[in-house]
C-alpha positions as CSV (number, residue, x, y, z in Angstrom):
1,X,13.3,-9.6,15.2
2,X,10.9,-12.3,15.3
3,X,9.5,-13.4,18.7
4,X,6.9,-16.9,19.3
5,X,4.0,-15.6,21.2
6,X,0.6,-14.6,20.9
7,X,-1.0,-11.7,18.3
8,X,-4.7,-11.3,17.8
9,X,-5.2,-14.6,19.8
10,X,-3.3,-17.0,17.4
11,X,0.3,-18.4,17.8
12,X,2.9,-17.7,15.8
13,X,4.3,-20.5,13.7
14,X,7.4,-19.4,11.8
15,X,10.3,-16.9,12.4
16,X,12.3,-14.8,9.9
17,X,16.7,-15.3,10.2
18,X,18.9,-12.9,9.4
19,X,21.0,-15.1,7.5
20,X,18.3,-16.2,5.1
21,X,17.5,-12.6,4.6
22,X,20.8,-11.7,4.3
23,X,21.5,-14.1,1.7
24,X,18.4,-13.3,-0.1
25,X,19.2,-9.3,-0.1
26,X,17.6,-7.4,-3.0
27,X,19.5,-4.8,-2.1
28,X,23.0,-6.1,-2.2
29,X,23.3,-4.9,-5.8
30,X,21.2,-1.2,-5.6
31,X,18.3,-2.1,-6.9
32,X,15.6,-1.5,-4.2
33,X,15.8,1.9,-5.4
34,X,14.8,1.4,-8.6
35,X,11.7,-0.5,-7.7
36,X,9.8,1.1,-4.7
37,X,6.6,-0.9,-4.8
38,X,4.8,1.1,-1.5
39,X,6.6,2.6,1.3
40,X,5.6,3.0,5.1
41,X,7.3,4.4,8.0
42,X,7.2,3.3,11.7
43,X,9.8,3.0,14.8
44,X,12.5,5.7,12.8
45,X,12.5,3.1,10.1
46,X,11.1,3.6,6.5
47,X,10.1,-0.2,5.3
48,X,9.8,-0.4,1.6
49,X,8.3,-3.1,-0.5
50,X,10.9,-4.0,-3.1
51,X,11.4,-6.7,-6.1
52,X,9.0,-8.6,-3.4
53,X,10.9,-8.3,-0.4
54,X,10.3,-6.0,2.7
55,X,13.4,-3.7,3.6
56,X,14.0,-1.6,6.6
57,X,15.5,1.2,6.5
58,X,17.0,3.4,9.3
59,X,16.0,6.8,8.8
60,X,19.3,8.3,10.8
61,X,21.9,6.0,9.4
62,X,20.8,4.6,6.1
63,X,20.9,0.9,7.4
64,X,19.1,-1.7,5.2
65,X,18.0,-4.7,6.8
66,X,15.8,-7.4,4.9
67,X,12.9,-8.5,7.0
68,X,11.2,-10.4,4.4
69,X,13.3,-12.0,2.1
70,X,11.1,-12.6,-1.3
71,X,7.1,-13.5,-1.7
72,X,6.3,-9.9,-0.2
73,X,2.5,-8.7,-1.8
74,X,1.9,-5.8,-0.1
75,X,2.7,-3.9,2.8
76,X,0.6,-1.2,4.9
77,X,0.5,0.6,8.6
78,X,-2.4,0.9,10.8
79,X,-2.0,3.1,13.9
80,X,1.8,3.4,13.7
81,X,1.9,-0.6,12.7
82,X,3.8,-1.9,9.8
83,X,1.6,-5.1,8.4
84,X,2.8,-6.8,5.6
85,X,1.2,-10.1,3.3
86,X,3.6,-12.6,1.9
87,X,3.4,-15.7,0.2
88,X,4.9,-18.3,1.6
89,X,6.9,-19.8,-1.4
90,X,9.1,-21.6,1.3
91,X,6.5,-23.6,3.0
92,X,5.0,-26.9,1.4
93,X,1.1,-26.6,0.2
94,X,-1.1,-29.5,0.1
95,X,-1.3,-29.4,-4.0
96,X,1.2,-28.0,-6.3
97,X,-1.2,-25.4,-7.6
98,X,-2.0,-24.0,-3.7
99,X,0.2,-21.9,-1.6
100,X,0.2,-20.7,2.0
101,X,0.3,-16.6,2.7
102,X,1.2,-15.1,5.8
103,X,0.3,-12.2,7.5
104,X,3.0,-10.0,10.1
105,X,2.9,-7.5,12.0
106,X,5.5,-5.6,13.5
107,X,5.0,-4.6,17.2
108,X,8.2,-2.6,18.4
109,X,11.7,-4.7,17.6
110,X,9.6,-8.1,17.1
111,X,7.7,-9.2,14.3
112,X,4.3,-11.4,14.9
113,X,3.0,-13.6,12.3
114,X,-0.5,-14.3,12.1
115,X,-3.0,-17.7,11.7
116,X,-1.8,-18.7,7.8
117,X,-4.2,-18.4,5.0
118,X,-3.9,-21.9,2.5
119,X,-5.5,-20.7,-1.0
120,X,-4.9,-21.6,-4.9
121,X,-1.9,-19.6,-5.9
122,X,-4.1,-18.5,-9.2
123,X,-6.6,-17.1,-7.2
124,X,-4.7,-16.2,-3.8
125,X,-4.4,-12.7,-1.9
126,X,-3.0,-9.8,-4.1
127,X,-3.3,-6.8,-1.8
128,X,-3.5,-5.8,2.0
129,X,-6.4,-2.9,3.5
130,X,-6.1,-2.4,7.3
131,X,-9.0,-1.8,9.4
132,X,-10.0,-1.4,13.1
133,X,-11.4,-5.1,12.6
134,X,-8.4,-6.5,11.3
135,X,-6.9,-7.0,7.9
136,X,-8.6,-7.4,4.4
137,X,-7.4,-9.2,1.7
138,X,-8.3,-9.2,-2.4
139,X,-7.5,-11.3,-4.6
140,X,-8.9,-12.0,-8.3
141,X,-12.1,-13.8,-7.4
142,X,-12.1,-14.1,-3.9
143,X,-11.4,-12.0,-0.4
144,X,-10.4,-12.9,3.0
145,X,-11.0,-11.2,6.3
146,X,-9.6,-11.9,9.7
147,X,-11.7,-10.4,12.6
148,X,-9.9,-8.9,15.9
149,X,-9.4,-11.9,18.5
150,X,-10.2,-14.6,15.5
151,X,-8.1,-17.1,15.0
152,X,-9.7,-18.2,11.5
153,X,-10.0,-16.2,8.0
154,X,-13.2,-16.2,6.4
155,X,-13.2,-16.3,2.8
156,X,-16.2,-14.8,0.3
157,X,-16.1,-14.9,-3.0
158,X,-16.3,-11.7,-4.9
159,X,-19.1,-10.9,-7.2
160,X,-17.7,-8.8,-10.0
161,X,-19.8,-6.2,-12.5
162,X,-16.5,-6.9,-14.7
163,X,-13.5,-9.0,-15.2
164,X,-10.6,-8.5,-13.5
165,X,-8.6,-5.5,-15.3
166,X,-5.4,-6.5,-17.2
167,X,-2.1,-5.8,-15.7
168,X,-2.0,-2.7,-13.6
169,X,-0.6,-1.3,-10.3
170,X,-3.5,-1.9,-7.4
171,X,-3.9,-0.2,-4.5
172,X,-6.4,-0.4,-1.8
173,X,-7.6,0.9,1.1
174,X,-10.7,0.2,3.7
175,X,-13.2,1.9,5.8
176,X,-12.1,2.2,9.6
177,X,-15.0,-0.4,10.3
178,X,-13.5,-2.8,7.5
179,X,-16.9,-3.2,6.1
180,X,-16.3,-1.9,2.8
181,X,-12.4,-2.0,0.6
182,X,-11.8,0.1,-2.0
183,X,-9.6,-1.0,-4.9
184,X,-7.9,1.3,-7.5
185,X,-5.8,0.4,-10.9
186,X,-3.6,2.3,-12.3
187,X,-2.3,1.4,-16.1
188,X,-1.3,4.5,-17.1
189,X,-2.6,5.5,-20.8
190,X,-4.8,2.5,-20.5
191,X,-6.9,4.3,-17.9
192,X,-7.8,3.3,-14.2
193,X,-10.5,1.8,-12.1
194,X,-12.1,1.8,-9.1
195,X,-13.9,-0.6,-7.3
196,X,-16.0,-0.2,-4.2
197,X,-16.3,-3.9,-2.5
198,X,-18.9,-4.8,0.6
199,X,-16.9,-7.3,2.5
200,X,-20.0,-8.7,4.0
201,X,-21.3,-10.2,0.8
202,X,-18.5,-9.6,-1.7
203,X,-20.8,-7.2,-4.2
204,X,-18.3,-5.3,-6.0
205,X,-19.4,-1.7,-7.8
206,X,-17.5,-1.1,-10.7
207,X,-16.5,2.4,-12.8
208,X,-13.4,3.8,-15.2
209,X,-11.7,6.5,-13.6
210,X,-8.5,8.0,-14.6
211,X,-5.4,6.2,-13.5
212,X,-6.0,5.6,-9.4
213,X,-2.1,6.3,-7.8
214,X,-3.1,6.1,-4.4
215,X,-5.6,5.1,-1.6
216,X,-5.9,6.0,1.5
217,X,-8.2,5.8,4.8
218,X,-9.9,8.9,5.7
219,X,-8.6,10.2,9.0
220,X,-12.1,12.4,8.8
221,X,-15.1,10.5,7.8
222,X,-14.8,6.7,8.7
223,X,-17.0,5.8,6.4
224,X,-14.6,7.3,3.6
225,X,-11.3,6.8,2.2
226,X,-9.5,9.3,0.1
227,X,-7.9,8.3,-3.9
228,X,-5.1,10.2,-5.5
229,X,-5.8,9.8,-9.6
230,X,-2.9,11.1,-11.8
231,X,-2.1,10.5,-15.5
232,X,0.7,12.4,-17.6
233,X,-0.1,12.6,-21.5
234,X,-0.6,15.3,-24.2
235,X,-2.6,17.4,-21.6
236,X,-1.6,16.2,-18.1
237,X,-4.6,15.4,-15.1
238,X,-5.4,14.4,-12.1
239,X,-6.6,15.4,-8.1
240,X,-7.5,14.4,-4.6
241,X,-11.0,13.0,-4.4
242,X,-13.4,11.3,-1.5
243,X,-14.6,8.5,-1.7
244,X,-17.9,7.8,0.2
245,X,-20.1,4.6,-1.1
246,X,-20.7,5.7,-4.7
247,X,-20.2,9.6,-4.3
248,X,-16.9,11.1,-5.1
249,X,-16.3,14.8,-3.9
250,X,-13.1,16.9,-5.2
251,X,-11.0,17.4,-2.4
252,X,-7.8,18.9,-4.2
253,X,-8.2,20.1,-7.9
254,X,-5.7,22.3,-9.6
255,X,-6.6,23.0,-13.3
256,X,-5.1,25.2,-15.6
257,X,-4.7,26.1,-19.5
258,X,-7.3,22.8,-20.0
259,X,-4.9,20.2,-17.8
260,X,-5.0,19.5,-14.3
261,X,-2.2,18.5,-11.8
262,X,-1.7,15.0,-11.8
263,X,-1.1,13.3,-8.0
264,X,1.0,10.4,-7.3
265,X,0.8,9.4,-4.1
266,X,-1.4,9.9,-0.7
267,X,-0.7,9.2,3.0
268,X,-2.6,9.8,6.1
269,X,-1.5,10.2,9.9
270,X,-3.3,11.1,12.8
271,X,-5.6,13.8,11.6
272,X,-3.6,14.9,8.7
273,X,-3.6,13.6,4.6
274,X,-0.7,14.5,2.9
275,X,-0.4,14.0,-0.9
276,X,2.5,14.8,-3.5
277,X,2.5,15.7,-7.1
278,X,5.4,16.4,-9.7
279,X,4.7,20.3,-8.4
280,X,4.4,20.0,-4.6
281,X,3.6,18.4,-1.3
282,X,0.2,19.2,0.0
283,X,-1.1,18.7,3.5
284,X,-4.6,18.5,4.4
285,X,-5.5,18.9,8.2
286,X,-8.7,19.8,10.2
287,X,-6.7,23.4,10.3
288,X,-6.4,23.9,6.3
289,X,-4.4,22.8,3.7
290,X,-0.2,23.6,3.6
291,X,1.8,23.6,0.0
292,X,5.4,22.4,0.2
293,X,8.0,23.0,-2.4
294,X,9.7,19.4,-2.9
295,X,12.9,20.3,-1.9
296,X,16.4,19.1,-2.9
297,X,16.7,15.1,-3.1
298,X,19.7,13.2,-1.2
299,X,20.6,9.5,-0.9
300,X,19.4,7.4,2.0
301,X,20.8,3.6,1.6
302,X,19.8,3.3,-2.2
303,X,16.8,5.7,-1.9
304,X,16.5,9.1,-3.3
305,X,14.6,11.2,-0.8
306,X,13.5,14.6,0.4
307,X,11.9,15.6,2.9
308,X,10.0,18.9,2.5
309,X,8.3,18.9,5.6
310,X,8.0,17.7,9.1
311,X,6.2,14.5,9.2
312,X,6.1,13.4,5.4
313,X,9.3,11.8,3.5
314,X,9.3,11.6,-0.6
315,X,10.7,8.5,-2.1
316,X,11.8,9.0,-5.4
317,X,10.0,5.6,-7.6
318,X,10.6,4.6,-11.2
319,X,7.1,2.4,-10.7
320,X,4.9,4.7,-12.8
321,X,7.2,4.3,-15.7
322,X,5.7,0.8,-16.1
323,X,2.6,2.4,-17.5
324,X,3.2,5.8,-18.5
325,X,5.3,8.8,-19.8
326,X,5.6,10.4,-16.3
327,X,9.5,9.1,-15.7
328,X,10.4,9.1,-12.2
329,X,7.7,10.0,-9.6
330,X,7.5,10.3,-6.3
331,X,5.8,8.3,-3.6
332,X,4.9,10.1,-0.3
333,X,5.7,8.5,3.2
334,X,3.8,9.5,6.6
335,X,6.7,9.8,9.3
336,X,5.5,10.1,12.9
């Protein structure tokens, strides 16, 4: 699936081989569907992050192929393209304390590699956010940006108000121009945290929130992102919000009997935004809001999926079990 040619004004360095992917197939024992970390859809395939691998599953046939066999850190989608961040443990680094990181972009049937990044392993990138200006990577103490038509990463030290959070599931989204990154953490009963980072200065503003279960670029407001909150305990709580600078506006909030509906995922595609709770799938667009029953679950490869409405597919994941009592929850993926 790989090719050697220029991408973002950078020469490709390495390629993945089918033999290597097959030898490290994390789905051979059926475990992919038990640890879905993230997912996007493009080209008639679901691109699933699971157990450090990027797996492409044909939506029609269910045939699965491992595109990145190990080291996967994050996967994102931008303008129909699949982007992936990988730590290259298979490549030598100048010192044992350092690692090489690669960004891949899928264009049609080919996968291209951008200029590699060298960083200290303990402080290296942990998440990927895409923007019109290019990829943005966030680590514990630094962020990295690679602007369009550039062949060199720019490194900026983060100026955080608080120390990095304890173990939690992290999600990221950037504003359209890439000038601001929002980082959310989901620690279940341990709560959540939301961080707004200025990519030019590295200054980060932090506040405590409900567990952040998802972030997505806002298709209607270029300077904003959309966020999903969700927590299941004695009184369930959650809502969808629009984040613009320091301002937070509620977009969707179903409250009743002292609790509110927790949301478990959010995805944007075109001018529409999809959000999913344990009860329903929601579509928000300039034309208004639509609600769809989750429908019946079926198998696609070793994923449990349901298609409540054209344009979205739900994938069941146990990710939230690590930090809450919510059990298996649905992840929404926008399908073009």
